[in-house]
C-alpha positions in Angstrom: -12.5 -28.9 -82.2 -11.7 -31.0 -79.1 -14.1 -31.4 -76.2 -13.4 -29.5 -73.1 -13.0 -32.2 -70.4 -12.3 -29.8 -67.4 -14.9 -30.5 -64.7 -16.7 -27.5 -63.4 -16.7 -27.1 -59.5 -19.6 -28.9 -58.0 -21.6 -27.8 -55.0 -19.4 -29.7 -52.5 -16.2 -28.4 -54.1 -17.5 -24.8 -53.9 -18.4 -25.4 -50.3 -15.0 -26.8 -49.6 -13.3 -23.8 -51.1 -15.5 -21.4 -49.1 -14.7 -23.3 -45.9 -11.0 -23.0 -46.5 -11.4 -19.3 -47.3 -13.3 -18.7 -44.0 -10.6 -20.6 -42.1 -7.7 -18.7 -43.7 -9.4 -15.3 -43.1 -10.3 -16.1 -39.5 -6.8 -17.6 -38.8 -5.2 -14.5 -40.2 -7.3 -12.2 -38.0 -6.4 -14.2 -34.9 -2.7 -14.2 -35.8 -2.6 -10.4 -36.4 -4.3 -9.8 -33.1 -1.9 -12.0 -31.2 1.0 -10.3 -32.8 -0.4 -6.9 -31.9 -1.1 -7.9 -28.3 2.4 -9.3 -27.9 4.0 -6.1 -29.2 2.0 -3.5 -27.3 2.6 -3.8 -23.6 3.9 -1.2 -21.2 6.4 0.4 -23.6 4.0 1.1 -26.4 3.4 4.5 -27.9 0.4 5.2 -25.7 2.2 4.4 -22.6 5.2 6.5 -23.6 2.9 9.4 -24.3 1.3 9.2 -20.9 4.6 8.9 -19.2 6.1 11.9 -20.9 3.0 13.9 -20.2 2.8 13.2 -16.5 4.7 15.2 -13.9 5.4 15.5 -10.2 4.7 18.8 -8.3 7.5 19.2 -5.9 6.8 21.5 -3.0 8.7 22.1 0.3 7.2 20.2 3.2 6.3 23.0 5.5 4.9 20.8 8.3 8.2 19.0 8.8 10.0 22.4 9.4 7.6 23.6 12.1 9.0 21.7 15.1 8.0 24.3 17.6 4.4 25.6 17.3 2.8 27.3 20.4 -0.2 25.4 21.6 -2.5 28.4 21.0 -1.5 28.5 17.4 -1.7 24.8 16.7 -5.3 24.8 15.4 -4.7 27.5 12.8 -1.4 26.1 11.7 -2.9 22.6 11.3 -5.7 24.0 9.3 -3.4 25.9 6.9 -1.0 22.9 6.5 -4.1 20.9 5.5 -5.1 23.6 3.0 -1.6 23.5 1.4 -1.9 19.8 0.8 -5.3 20.3 -0.8 -3.8 23.0 -3.0 -1.1 20.6 -4.3 -3.8 18.0 -4.9 -5.9 20.4 -6.9 -2.9 21.6 -8.9 -2.1 18.0 -9.7 -5.7 17.4 -10.9 -5.5 20.5 -13.2 -2.3 19.2 -14.6 -3.8 15.8 -15.3 -6.9 17.3 -16.8 -4.9 19.3 -19.4 -4.2 18.0 -22.9 -0.8 16.4 -23.6 0.1 19.5 -25.7 -0.8 21.8 -22.8 1.2 19.7 -20.3 4.3 19.9 -22.4 3.9 23.7 -22.8 5.9 25.3 -20.0 4.0 28.5 -20.5 0.7 26.8 -19.9 1.8 24.9 -16.9 3.4 28.0 -15.3 0.3 30.2 -15.9 -2.4 27.6 -15.1 -0.8 25.3 -12.5 2.3 26.6 -10.8 1.7 30.3 -10.4 -1.8 29.9 -8.9 -0.4 27.2 -6.6 2.4 29.6 -5.4 -0.1 32.4 -4.8 -2.3 30.1 -2.6 0.7 28.8 -0.7 1.9 32.3 0.0 -1.5 33.2 1.5 -1.5 30.1 3.7 2.1 30.7 4.8 1.2 34.3 5.7 -1.7 33.0 7.9 0.6 30.5 9.5 3.1 33.3 10.3 0.5 35.6 11.7 -0.9 32.9 13.9 2.5 32.1 15.3 3.4 35.8 15.6 0.4 36.3 17.8 1.6 33.5 20.0 5.0 35.2 20.1 7.1 32.8 18.0 7.0 33.6 14.3 9.4 31.3 12.4 11.9 32.6 9.9 12.0 31.8 6.2 8.3 30.9 5.7 7.9 33.0 2.6 10.7 31.1 0.8 8.6 27.8 1.0 5.9 29.0 -1.3 7.7 28.1 -4.5 7.1 24.7 -6.1 8.7 23.0 -9.1 7.4 20.5 -11.6 9.4 17.5 -12.8 8.3 15.3 -15.7 8.1 11.5 -15.5 11.1 11.3 -17.7 13.2 12.3 -14.8 11.7 9.8 -12.4 12.6 6.3 -13.5 12.2 4.1 -10.5 12.2 6.1 -7.3 14.9 8.7 -7.8 13.5 11.6 -5.9 14.3 15.2 -5.2 17.9 16.0 -4.2 18.8 12.5 -5.3 16.6 11.4 -2.5 15.9 7.8 -3.5 19.4 6.8 -4.5 20.1 4.7 -1.4 22.9 2.6 -2.7 20.5 0.4 -4.7 21.4 1.7 -8.1 17.8 2.3 -9.0 18.0 2.5 -12.8 20.3 -0.5 -12.9 18.3 -2.7 -10.6 15.0 -1.7 -12.1 15.9 -2.1 -15.7 18.1 -5.1 -16.1 16.0 -7.6 -14.4 12.8 -6.4 -15.8 13.4 -6.6 -19.5 15.4 -3.5 -20.2 13.3 -1.1 -22.2 10.2 -1.6 -20.1 11.2 0.9 -17.3 8.5 3.3 -18.2 5.9 0.6 -17.8 2.3 1.8 -18.3 2.5 4.2 -15.5 0.0 2.2 -13.5 -3.7 2.1 -13.9 -4.2 5.8 -13.4 -1.1 6.7 -15.5 0.8 8.1 -12.4 2.9 5.1 -11.4 4.2 2.7 -10.4 6.7 1.9 -13.2 8.7 -1.2 -13.8 11.8 0.2 -12.2 10.0 0.4 -8.9 10.3 -3.4 -8.5 13.2 -5.7 -7.7 13.6 -9.4 -7.6 14.1 -10.4 -4.0 16.7 -13.0 -5.1 19.0 -10.2 -6.2 19.1 -8.7 -2.7 21.8 -9.7 -0.4 20.8 -10.4 3.3 20.9 -7.0 4.9 18.5 -7.2 7.9 19.2 -10.0 10.4 16.5 -10.4 13.0 17.4 -8.9 16.4 18.4 -11.3 19.0 15.8 -10.7 21.7 17.6 -13.0 24.1 20.4 -10.5 24.3 18.0 -7.6 25.2 17.8 -6.2 28.7 14.0 -6.4 28.3 13.6 -9.5 26.3 9.9 -10.3 26.5 7.2 -9.7 23.9 3.5 -8.9 23.8 1.5 -9.8 20.7 -1.9 -8.3 19.9 -4.2 -9.8 17.2 -6.6 -7.3 15.6 -7.5 -9.0 12.3 -6.8 -8.0 8.7 -9.6 -5.4 8.1 -11.8 -8.0 6.4 -14.8 -5.7 7.2 -13.2 -3.0 5.0 -12.9 -0.1 7.4 -11.2 2.5 5.2 -11.1 6.2 4.6 -8.7 8.9 3.3 -8.6 10.8 6.6 -5.7 11.0 9.1 -6.8 11.8 12.6 -3.2 12.3 13.8 -2.1 15.0 11.5 -5.5 16.1 10.1 -8.0 16.2 13.0 -11.4 17.5 11.7 -10.4 17.4 8.1 -12.0 15.1 5.6 -9.6 13.5 3.1 -6.6 14.8 5.0 -4.4 12.0 3.8 -5.3 12.2 0.1 -5.0 8.4 0.0 -6.9 5.5 1.6 -5.9 3.7 4.8 -6.7 0.3 6.1 -7.7 0.3 9.8 -7.6 -2.4 12.4 -8.2 -2.2 16.1 -10.2 0.9 17.0 -13.4 1.1 15.0 -14.1 4.9 15.3 -11.3 5.9 13.0 -12.0 9.1 11.0 -10.9 12.7 11.1 -13.6 13.7 13.6 -12.8 11.1 16.2 -12.1 12.7 19.6 -10.1 11.1 22.3 -13.4 10.2 24.0 -14.6 8.6 20.8 -11.5 6.5 20.6 -11.8 5.5 24.2 -15.4 4.5 23.9 -15.1 2.7 20.6 -15.4 -1.0 19.7 -12.2 -2.8 18.7 -11.4 -5.6 16.3 -8.6 -6.8 18.6 -9.1 -10.1 20.4 -8.2 -8.5 23.7 -10.9 -5.9 24.5 -8.4 -3.9 26.5 -6.6 -3.0 23.3 -8.6 -0.3 21.5 -5.6 1.1 19.9 -5.7 2.5 16.3 -3.4 0.8 13.8 -3.5 2.0 10.2 -1.5 2.1 6.9 -2.0 3.0 3.2 -4.0 0.3 1.3 -2.3 -1.9 -1.3 -4.0 -2.1 -4.7 -3.8 -4.2 -7.8 -3.5 -2.2 -11.0 -5.8 -4.7 -12.7 -8.3 -2.6 -14.6 -10.9 -2.9 -11.9 -12.3 -0.1 -9.9 -13.0 -0.2 -6.2 -15.8 1.7 -4.4 -13.6 4.8 -4.0 -13.0 5.1 -7.7 -14.9 8.4 -7.8 -14.0 9.6 -4.3 -11.4 12.1 -3.0 -8.4 10.2 -1.9 -9.3 7.4 -4.3 -9.6 7.5 -8.1 -10.0 11.2 -8.2 -6.5 11.6 -6.9 -4.9 8.8 -8.9 -5.3 6.0 -6.4 -6.9 3.5 -8.7 -7.4 -0.3 -8.8 -8.7 -3.1 -6.6 -7.8 -2.8 -2.9 -6.2 -6.0 -1.5 -7.2 -7.3 1.9 -4.1 -8.5 3.8 -3.7 -12.2 4.2 -2.2 -11.7 7.7 -1.4 -8.9 10.1 0.8 -9.4 13.1 1.6 -6.8 15.7 4.2 -7.5 18.4 5.6 -5.2 21.1 9.2 -5.9 21.9 11.7 -4.5 24.5 14.9 -2.5 24.5 18.4 -3.9 24.1 19.8 -1.5 26.8 17.2 -1.0 29.4 13.8 -1.8 30.9 10.8 -0.3 29.1 8.3 2.1 30.6 4.6 2.3 29.9 3.4 4.2 26.9 1.2 7.1 27.8 -2.4 6.7 26.9 -3.3 8.3 23.5 0.4 8.5 22.4 0.6 9.1 18.7 3.4 7.7 16.5 3.9 7.8 12.8 6.8 6.0 11.2 8.0 6.6 7.7 7.4 9.5 5.4 4.4 9.7 3.1 6.2 12.3 1.0 9.6 10.6 0.8 9.7 10.6 -3.0 9.7 14.4 -3.0 11.3 15.1 0.4 14.1 12.5 0.1 14.8 9.6 2.4 15.7 11.4 5.6 12.6 10.2 7.4 11.7 7.2 5.2 11.3 3.9 7.1 9.7 1.6 4.5 10.6 -2.1 4.6 9.5 -4.5 1.8 10.3 -8.2 1.5 8.9 -11.7 0.8 8.0 -14.5 3.2 11.0 -16.8 3.5 13.4 -13.9 2.6 12.8 -11.5 5.4 16.5 -11.1 6.2 16.5 -9.1 2.9 14.6 -5.8 3.1 14.0 -3.3 0.3 13.6 0.4 1.1 12.7 2.0 -2.3 11.5 -1.0 -4.3 8.5 -3.3 -4.3 9.7 -7.0 -4.1 9.2 -9.5 -6.8 8.6 -12.7 -4.8 9.1 -16.2 -6.2 6.2 -18.6 -6.5 4.9 -19.7 -3.1 6.2 -16.6 -1.4 4.0 -13.6 -0.3 4.8 -9.9 -0.2 5.6 -8.5 3.3 5.5 -4.9 4.6 7.2 -4.4 7.9 6.9 -1.3 10.1 9.3 -0.8 13.1 8.0 2.1 15.2 10.0 4.5 17.4 10.9 3.0 20.7 12.0 6.2 22.7 9.7 8.8 24.2 10.4 12.2 25.6 8.5 11.4 28.8 6.1 14.4 28.5 4.2 14.7 25.2 1.7 12.4 23.5 2.3 14.3 20.2 4.3 17.2 18.8 3.8 19.9 16.2 5.5 17.9 13.4 4.4 14.5 14.9 8.1 13.5 15.2 10.0 15.2 18.0 8.2 13.6 20.9 9.4 10.1 19.9 12.6 8.8 18.4 14.5 5.6 17.4 17.2 4.2 19.6 20.7 4.8 18.5 22.9 2.1 16.9 23.8 0.7 20.3 20.1 0.6 21.4 20.2 3.6 23.7 17.6 6.3 23.9 19.4 9.7 23.7 18.6 13.1 25.1 16.9 11.9 28.2 14.2 9.9 26.3 12.7 6.8 27.9 12.5 3.3 26.3 9.0 2.2 25.6 7.7 -1.0 24.0 8.5 -1.0 20.3 5.6 -1.9 18.0 6.7 -4.2 15.2 4.0 -4.5 12.6 4.0 -7.1 9.8 1.5 -7.2 7.0 1.4 -10.1 4.5 -0.3 -10.0 1.1 -1.1 -12.9 -1.3 -0.1 -11.2 -4.5 1.9 -12.5 -7.4 5.0 -10.9 -8.9 3.7 -8.6 -11.7 4.5 -9.2 -15.4 6.8 -6.2 -15.9 7.5 -7.1 -19.6 4.0 -6.1 -20.6 3.3 -3.4 -18.1 1.3 -5.6 -15.8 -1.2 -6.7 -18.4 -0.8 -10.5 -17.7 -0.2 -10.2 -14.0 -1.1 -6.8 -12.6 1.2 -4.4 -10.9 0.7 -3.7 -7.2 1.4 -0.5 -5.2 0.5 1.4 -2.1 -1.8 4.4 -2.2 0.0 7.8 -2.0 -0.3 11.5 -2.3 -0.9 12.4 -6.0 2.6 13.8 -6.4 4.4 10.8 -4.9 3.6 8.5 -7.8 3.0 5.4 -5.6 6.7 5.0 -4.9 7.4 2.2 -2.3 9.7 4.5 -0.3 6.6 6.5 0.7 5.2 3.6 2.8 4.3 4.5 6.4 2.4 3.4 9.4 0.3 5.1 12.1 -0.5 4.1 15.7 -2.5 5.6 18.6 -2.1 3.9 21.9 -5.6 3.2 23.4 -4.6 0.3 25.6 -6.3 0.2 29.0 -3.9 1.4 31.6 -4.1 -1.9 33.4 -3.3 -3.8 30.3 -0.4 -1.5 29.4 1.1 -2.3 32.8 0.8 -6.0 32.0 2.4 -5.4 28.6 5.4 -3.8 30.3 5.6 -6.5 32.9 5.7 -9.2 30.3 8.4 -7.5 28.3 10.6 -6.5 31.3 10.0 -10.0 32.8 11.2 -11.8 29.6 7.9 -13.5 29.1 5.9 -14.1 25.8 2.4 -12.8 26.3 -0.6 -11.9 24.3 -2.6 -13.5 21.5 -1.6 -17.1 20.8 0.8 -17.5 23.7 -1.5 -18.9 26.5 -0.8 -15.8 28.6 -3.0 -13.0 27.4 -3.6 -10.6 30.3 -6.9 -9.0 30.5 -8.3 -10.8 27.5 -11.4 -12.0 29.5 -12.8 -13.9 26.5 -13.3 -10.6 24.8 -14.6 -12.0 21.5 -18.1 -11.0 22.5 -17.1 -7.3 22.7 -15.5 -7.3 19.3 -17.3 -6.1 16.1 -17.6 -8.8 13.5 -15.4 -8.1 10.5 -18.2 -7.8 7.9 -18.8 -5.0 5.4 -20.8 -2.2 7.0 -23.6 -0.5 5.2 -23.3 3.2 4.3 -26.0 5.6 3.2 -26.9 5.2 -0.4 -24.9 7.2 -2.9 -21.7 7.1 -0.7 -18.8 4.7 -1.2 -18.6 2.3 1.7 -15.0 3.2 2.4 -15.6 6.9 2.7 -17.3 8.4 5.8 -20.2 10.8 5.1 -20.8 14.0 6.9 -23.7 12.5 8.9 -21.8 9.5 10.3 -18.7 11.5 11.4 -18.9 12.1 15.1 -18.2 15.6 16.3 -16.3 16.4 19.5 -15.7 19.3 21.8 -12.8 21.3 20.4 -13.2 19.7 16.9 -14.6 21.6 14.0 -18.0 20.5 12.9 -17.6 21.8 9.4 -15.3 20.2 6.9 -12.3 22.4 6.3 -9.9 21.9 3.5 -7.6 19.0 3.5 -4.9 18.3 6.0 -1.1 17.7 5.9 0.8 14.6 5.1 1.3 11.6 7.3 4.4 13.2 8.7 7.0 10.7 9.8 9.1 10.6 12.9 12.9 10.4 13.2 14.3 7.5 11.3 16.5 4.8 12.9 20.1 5.8 13.5 21.5 2.4 13.2 19.7 0.7 10.3 16.8 -0.2 12.6 15.0 -2.0 9.9 15.3 -5.6 10.9 12.6 -8.1 10.0 9.6 -8.8 12.2 6.9 -11.2 12.7 5.9 -14.0 14.9 3.2 -15.4 12.7 0.8 -15.5 15.5 -1.5 -12.8 14.2 -5.0 -13.6 12.8 -5.0 -15.1 9.4 -8.6 -14.0 8.9 -10.0 -11.8 11.5 -13.7 -11.9 12.2 -15.9 -12.5 15.2 -13.0 -14.1 17.1 -14.7 -17.5 17.2 -13.1 -20.7 16.2 -9.7 -21.9 17.0 -6.4 -21.7 15.3 -3.4 -23.9 15.8 -0.7 -22.2 13.9 2.3 -24.5 13.5 5.4 -23.8 11.5 5.7 -25.8 8.4 8.9 -27.5 7.6 8.6 -27.8 3.9 9.1 -24.7 1.9 6.7 -24.0 -1.0 7.8 -24.7 -4.6 9.7 -21.8 -6.2 9.2 -23.0 -9.7 13.0 -23.2 -10.2 15.4 -26.1 -10.5 16.9 -27.0 -7.2 20.4 -26.7 -8.6 20.1 -23.4 -10.5 22.4 -21.6 -8.1 19.8 -19.1 -6.9 18.5 -19.1 -3.4 15.2 -20.7 -2.7 12.9 -20.2 0.2 14.1 -23.3 1.9 17.7 -22.3 1.4 17.5 -19.0 3.2 17.2 -18.5 6.9 13.6 -18.2 8.0 12.7 -15.0 9.8 13.2 -15.2 13.5 10.0 -15.1 15.5 9.4 -12.7 18.4 6.9 -14.9 20.1 6.1 -18.6 19.7 2.6 -19.0 18.2 0.5 -21.4 20.2 -3.3 -21.1 20.3 -5.0 -18.1 18.7 -8.7 -17.4 18.3 -8.9 -16.6 14.7 -11.2 -18.4 12.3 -8.6 -20.1 10.1 -5.1 -21.5 10.4 -2.2 -19.5 9.2 1.4 -20.8 9.2 3.5 -19.4 12.0 6.2 -18.5 9.6 3.8 -16.3 7.7 4.6 -17.6 4.3 3.9 -21.2 3.4 0.1 -21.1 3.1 -0.2 -24.5 4.7 -3.8 -25.4 5.6 -5.2 -22.5 3.6 -7.5 -19.8 4.7 -11.2 -20.4 4.1 -12.1 -16.8 3.8 -9.1 -15.3 2.1 -8.1 -16.8 -1.3 -4.4 -17.6 -1.2 -3.6 -19.6 -4.3 -4.5 -17.1 -7.0 -2.1 -14.3 -6.1 -4.9 -11.8 -6.5 -7.1 -11.5 -3.4 -10.8 -11.6 -4.1 -12.5 -8.6 -2.3 -14.5 -9.3 0.8 -18.3 -9.7 0.4 -19.8 -6.3 -0.3 -16.6 -5.0 -1.8 -16.7 -6.5 -5.2 -15.2 -4.7 -8.1 -16.5 -3.9 -11.6 -15.0 -3.0 -14.9 -13.5 0.5 -15.1 -14.2 1.7 -18.5 -12.4 5.0 -18.2 -9.0 3.6 -17.3 -6.4 3.5 -20.0 -4.9 0.0 -20.5 -7.8 -1.5 -18.6 -10.9 -3.5 -19.5 -12.3 -0.9 -21.9 -9.1 -0.9 -23.9 -9.1 -4.7 -23.9 -12.5 -4.6 -25.6 -11.2 -2.6 -28.4 -8.2 -4.7 -29.0 -9.8 -8.2 -28.8 -12.6 -7.8 -31.4 -10.4 -8.9 -34.4 -9.5 -12.1 -32.5 -13.2 -12.6 -31.7 -14.3 -12.2 -35.4 -11.4 -14.3 -36.6 -12.3 -17.1 -34.2 -16.0 -17.0 -35.4 -14.9 -17.2 -39.0 -12.5 -20.0 -38.2 -15.2 -22.1 -36.5 -17.6 -21.4 -39.3 -15.1 -22.7 -41.8 -14.5 -25.8 -39.8 -18.2 -26.4 -39.5 -18.8 -25.9 -43.2 -15.9 -28.2 -44.1 -17.3 -31.0 -41.9 -20.8 -30.7 -43.4 -19.3 -30.7 -46.9 -17.3 -33.8 -46.3 -20.3 -35.6 -44.9 -22.4 -34.7 -47.9 -19.7 -35.8 -50.3 -19.3 -39.2 -48.6 -23.0 -39.8 -49.0 
């Protein structure tokens, strides 16, 4: 019998085999996890389920129809309009709280959501009719506006609203799908599952120039006045709307950024506004400027995550502080301008444009360096080195009598295509507001997981569509300063912040509040006013009635009045007003990350947006390029290179465990990779030790 010469595995050999086994197992886990992560993204099963389950509650906008409301009925009508908006918000919350099976059951949604909503709306409409009847002017057809309908998300790919509302020649489905990876249109429905979707975005390079800057030199009143009021670095925000919802907490059902007047909430009276502090460099400008906040859908939660108007109503994610805000008043192409009346209210755009259609929409989205290309119903995808820009051009014609109107529209209007004010209206200085954000183009192919989606806050049923963007303004200029504004504009001069001619500024920095986070009573989010810190006023309700109507827009421009704006002279980082700023245009465009000869336009190859006023010396704390987009010099307080603004001090975010597709979901999907990595490292360590022992 022959001798068995096969050597049995020794200790080092066993250890080597074990090491290889650990490495193979760990590597396999890592590979499987990477593959799973690469294939989930926005079009995965979970995202599709959420998209199919979500819906939009489409109700007639009663407020926009009530153009003539007697003064004695105005309070009751406003109260009921607010109640009707609250009813829609509550119906939407009931819909979202239902199970997927219940939401897809038409019997359930009719009985539990739509019928109760109709009954409540009918009661409110009756009270509106009775109030107006007592004033001698009951409108016809109120009862027919009680009915609402519900459309599922499957009917809403990328901004196609009621009555074909958002089909504005853009070809929504085409533009949204082709350049974003085809099948990803559904996206992940945003952080709260209610939008935005991939089709809500468009590459700015695919847009043809459509908005040349107006030639102010050809205007009859060719001057400008620039006011600099900061970027809301102190985080003054709430979900009120003092214009359309006075005395009603959460009247907007979404959060606003405020600059200028610091007494902005639903309970602010005219006297409160007049006596308030201002963030504007010129203390004579106590005007109120506000707009819906922009958020990153990055899995983080801001301080309003559990507040009405915030996370409770689907406005989720990290609020982004603007990089730059510029506000310029310009003149009229056809006449001299007259003074704005003190406390004039103007709203531009339509916060409900997705449901109402585009008749009153006035949104303008673009990128720095591309502002001769404006998008109305898409968020822009900006190239590397370019920032997102929102532009609001306010109405420039006034009826000469009223500071507001029942539907917040009819007392002001846009000039016609020739620049004339019709129907006996008077030309007033036109506010052109430009807001710049340092946010990166989102990664649409994976639903924003790699680079987060961004979107404006909206009413729950508006699904964060870009067409719903809007801006609000209350004129609280000192009368003497308003006279100087008109004199500058009619005289063809460039006045205001950064021009060397700032009438009435008086070194007003000492009268301005420092833009730092303010403390709120414990237990309350810093962005939401509490009942104790809301001033009451004569003629204003001291109780908190139900919510208030939408940010109703005013008449849209008749002649495509959506040209670009911006003089770049606004504060880059508002604060105490101390320190100097020498804003100088840069001549070298930022890198776009594309070959110079690829045939696509680059920032440097497109015409830069024309400026309305030459930026000279401003008083903000950090330098900002005059062209608003090249980021030269940096901003010491506002991060600009990351593409995701870090919240101001006191406004940090934290993980939001409850949000689908957010950090909690990430924890459940990354554990195989973590275990695999540990096993892989253990195998390598064991193999190294074994080889050392063998060599000895």
